[in-house]
C-alpha angles and dihedrals in degrees: 000000000000107000093213107093133185140209117226110189120216094229125231122219113228115215131194116241089262091060099254120130110268102220093177087055090047090054091053092045092049091050090048092057092046094047091049088060103261114173092211144341132249105205128183095027133132092282087052088059088241094170088056094053124086119241089256093049091051091056093044093049092051093045089052094050091050089049094050093043087054095188095308090116132001120258127214123189139184116264106172124080106162136268128090114355090238089057091047089048091054092053090046088058091047093053092045089056087066086072098252118160093236139350121239126224119206109229093212091056096052095067138008118264091248092050115104126232092270092063093045092050093047091051094049091051093047087051091053091048092052096048102064110224097325110149109246140194137187133230124196091215116185091223130105082007132319116260109183117207110229120233091251093048090051093046090052093049094049090053088065088070090228099094115082104156139040127180105201124206101165091117090213117115093196091056088047090056092049092050090050092049091053094049101035094111097048116114118220095013128118133183112210115196120218098190112091095185088080097023097129093045092050093051091048089049091058108271111158090230146296132298108182142145089243088076087070089067104037112000093171089063091055088051090049092052091048089051097045110027091110099037106120093197089060097042092122092049092046089052091051091051092048091049091047090058092049093048093048100040098106095044092059095048097048111101090352132206091023092062091052093051090048090051091052090050088057088052088057101261108145101227135117122248087227114138132187091205117108130203095033093115135249124303095232129184087253092055090045090053090052090053089048087053091048089053091054094044090053091052088055092048092053090055093048093052094036091235106188135193095025127152119259 
C-alpha cells in the first residue's frame, strides 16, 4: 500500500526507414522517458516489436537502453521466447548479463494455450531453477496468446523470493485487488497495471504503478497520475485525466505502434514511424486525423490540469 507509485514505459523500438534499428532514435526515446519522470524502463517488450527483432538485436537493444539509462532508473527486459525451458533459461541469463534489474518471462511462452495450470506452473518453476538467482518478472503478453496468472499463482511465485516484477493485463480490477492482497507482504515486489481504464482504482488498491502503451504518447501524464492519484486537492483533475484515458483508449490502440511513433514525431522526436509488425492495419489519413485530434486534446487537458514542466 506504498503511496509512492512509478511509471514503467513499455518501450518502443525506433527503426530507420530501411528497417534497421535506429539506435540514435532509441537514445533520444530513452532520454525522453527518463526526463518525463519514468521510474524504470521495460525494454524488449511487445511494444518494442520484440518478436520482429533477431536474437542479436534483442540483446543489442537492451544493452543500449541500459547504457543510456546509466543507472538513473532500473531496466527490465524480456528473456523468454519459447522452446525448451533450458533454451529459455540460457537466454534469460544472456539478457541478465546486460545488467538489467530483472528478466521478464512471457506467460504465453511458458506453456501452450492448451496446457493446464499444472504444466505452466511446472515450467515456471523449472525456469526459476535453471536461472540461478536471477530476479524475474512476468508479463501477461497478449501474443502469442494471453495467459493470465491467477492471484494464487502470483502469490505462490512471489513467495519464492525470485519474482520482483509483474506487468498485469488481466483488465479486471477485482482480480488486481486479489493479487495485491496475496502479495502485500512481499518485499521488493511490484505489480504494474497496464489497463488505464481503471488506473486510479488500481493505484489506490496498492499497485506499484502503471506500465501502459499510453506512456508512448505522453509519459509525463502517466507520471503525473502516479504522483497525484490520491491527492484530494486535485480530485477533479485526476478524474479528468482518468476520463481522458477512457475516451481515447481505442484511438491509441488502432494501428499501434505506428500511431505512437507518429505522435512522438509531432512532439518533436526525430524518429521514423516505420514498424516491422504486420497485420496491424493501415495508417490511413483518417487515423492520422484522429491522432492529430488527440494531440490537440492533450494540449487542452494539460491546460485544464495545469500540468507543468512537460516536454514539448
